[in-house]
ZAMARGU-4260 file (C-alpha; in steps of 0.2 Angstrom, whole numbers, plus 5000, padded with zeros to 4 digits):
<rodrens>
0) 4125/5917/4582 | 4141/5924/4575 | 4148/5916/4559 | 4167/5914/4556 | 4165/5915/4537
5) 4158/5933/4539 | 4173/5938/4548 | 4187/5929/4538 | 4188/5942/4524 | 4189/5956/4537
10) 4204/5947/4546 | 4213/5944/4529 | 4211/5962/4524 | 4217/5969/4541 | 4232/5957/4541
15) 4238/5959/4523 | 4252/5949/4516 | 4270/5945/4519 | 4280/5958/4528 | 4298/5957/4536
20) 4300/5972/4547 | 4313/5971/4560 | 4303/5983/4571 | 4289/5970/4573 | 4292/5957/4586
25) 4280/5945/4578 | 4292/5943/4564 | 4305/5933/4574 | 4305/5914/4576 | 4311/5906/4593
30) 4329/5906/4587 | 4328/5925/4584 | 4328/5924/4565 | 4319/5938/4556 | 4308/5928/4545
35) 4292/5939/4544 | 4274/5937/4546 | 4261/5933/4533 | 4242/5937/4534 | 4244/5941/4552
40) 4252/5924/4557 | 4267/5928/4568 | 4282/5918/4566 | 4280/5910/4583 | 4262/5906/4580
45) 4267/5897/4563 | 4281/5889/4573 | 4268/5881/4584 | 4258/5876/4569 | 4273/5868/4560
50) 4281/5861/4576 | 4297/5869/4571 | 4305/5886/4568 | 4299/5893/4552 | 4310/5900/4538
55) 4307/5915/4527 | 4301/5903/4514 | 4289/5895/4526 | 4282/5912/4531 | 4280/5917/4512
60) 4271/5901/4508 | 4257/5903/4521 | 4241/5901/4510 | 4224/5909/4513 | 4218/5892/4518
65) 4231/5889/4531 | 4229/5907/4538 | 4210/5904/4539 | 4212/5888/4548 | 4224/5896/4561
70) 4212/5911/4563 | 4197/5899/4566 | 4205/5886/4577 | 4217/5896/4588 | 4207/5912/4589
75) 4189/5911/4584 | 4186/5894/4593 | 4197/5899/4608 | 4186/5913/4612 | 4170/5903/4608
80) 4165/5917/4595 | 4152/5905/4587 | 4142/5906/4604 | 4141/5925/4604 | 4124/5932/4598
85) 4132/5948/4590 | 4142/5946/4575 | 4150/5964/4579 | 4155/5959/4596 | 4162/5942/4591
90) 4172/5950/4577 | 4179/5964/4589 | 4184/5950/4602 | 4192/5939/4589 | 4201/5953/4580
95) 4210/5958/4596 | 4213/5939/4600 | 4223/5938/4583 | 4232/5955/4587 | 4236/5953/4605
100) 4231/5935/4611 | 4215/5927/4617 | 4220/5928/4635 | 4222/5947/4633 | 4205/5950/4626
105) 4197/5938/4637 | 4203/5948/4652 | 4198/5964/4644 | 4180/5958/4641 | 4178/5950/4658
110) 4184/5966/4666 | 4172/5977/4656 | 4158/5965/4660 | 4162/5966/4679 | 4165/5985/4679
115) 4150/5991/4668 | 4138/5977/4669 | 4141/5970/4687 | 4143/5952/4681 | 4155/5946/4694
120) 4165/5935/4683 | 4182/5928/4687 | 4195/5937/4677 | 4205/5922/4672 | 4209/5926/4653
125) 4198/5911/4647 | 4181/5914/4639 | 4170/5900/4646 | 4151/5897/4648 | 4149/5911/4661
130) 4158/5924/4651 | 4148/5919/4635 | 4132/5921/4645 | 4137/5938/4651 | 4142/5944/4634
135) 4125/5938/4627 | 4115/5947/4641 | 4121/5965/4638 | 4117/5977/4624 | 4129/5973/4610
140) 4132/5990/4603 | 4137/5997/4620 | 4148/5982/4624 | 4157/5984/4606 | 4160/6002/4610
145) 4168/5998/4627 | 4179/5984/4620 | 4185/5996/4606 | 4189/6009/4619 | 4199/5997/4629
150) 4208/5990/4614 | 4213/6008/4610 | 4220/6010/4628 | 4229/5993/4627 | 4238/5999/4611
155) 4242/6015/4619 | 4250/6006/4634 | 4262/5997/4622 | 4271/6014/4617 | 4275/6008/4600
160) 4275/6023/4588 | 4278/6012/4573 | 4262/6003/4575 | 4250/6013/4585 | 4241/6022/4571
165) 4239/6006/4561 | 4231/5997/4577 | 4220/6012/4580 | 4214/6012/4562 | 4210/5994/4563
170) 4199/5997/4578 | 4190/6011/4569 | 4188/6001/4553 | 4180/5987/4562 | 4168/6000/4571
175) 4164/6008/4554 | 4160/5990/4546 | 4146/5989/4559 | 4141/6007/4559 | 4146/6009/4577
180) 4153/6025/4584 | 4167/6025/4596 | 4167/6039/4609 | 4180/6052/4605 | 4193/6053/4618
185) 4212/6057/4619 | 4217/6040/4613 | 4208/6043/4596 | 4221/6056/4591 | 4230/6042/4582
190) 4216/6039/4570
</rodrens>
């Protein structure tokens, strides 16, 4: 079974520290104030955690402990990663959940399992018992590759030239961590 503690440092490395770029929509709270992100925690995410719009000072003061708690409870646990047999597959799913939301990755994974593995899952954006069972029933390396390919296509669909190469490098770096090759296609031109 996958272990959050084995993933936590990877998430922190990918997400980095505080930044306040106006081109990143995650840097704005619900009032439209540019307050930044820290350790990958978007302003609106931290707003839900605090139950109020965060300030720049709030965002700068996010600790590793708080970020880890948010990663674990709102992403790792939401996609039921501890129930996934493959650490690599669990990390790939959670990494996209942090970056694009748990519902987005759940739909991607469910769609892959239906299309390539004939699992007949309801594509509802929630990883439940049937999705976990299907994830654990297929070859993890192939599933990891498909998830990575779909992540790259998802990022391309956003047409965000400021971030696309960073997102692509993130997917490749996670694949490299586990020694898994991602099939070369046109979407890898950003690596």
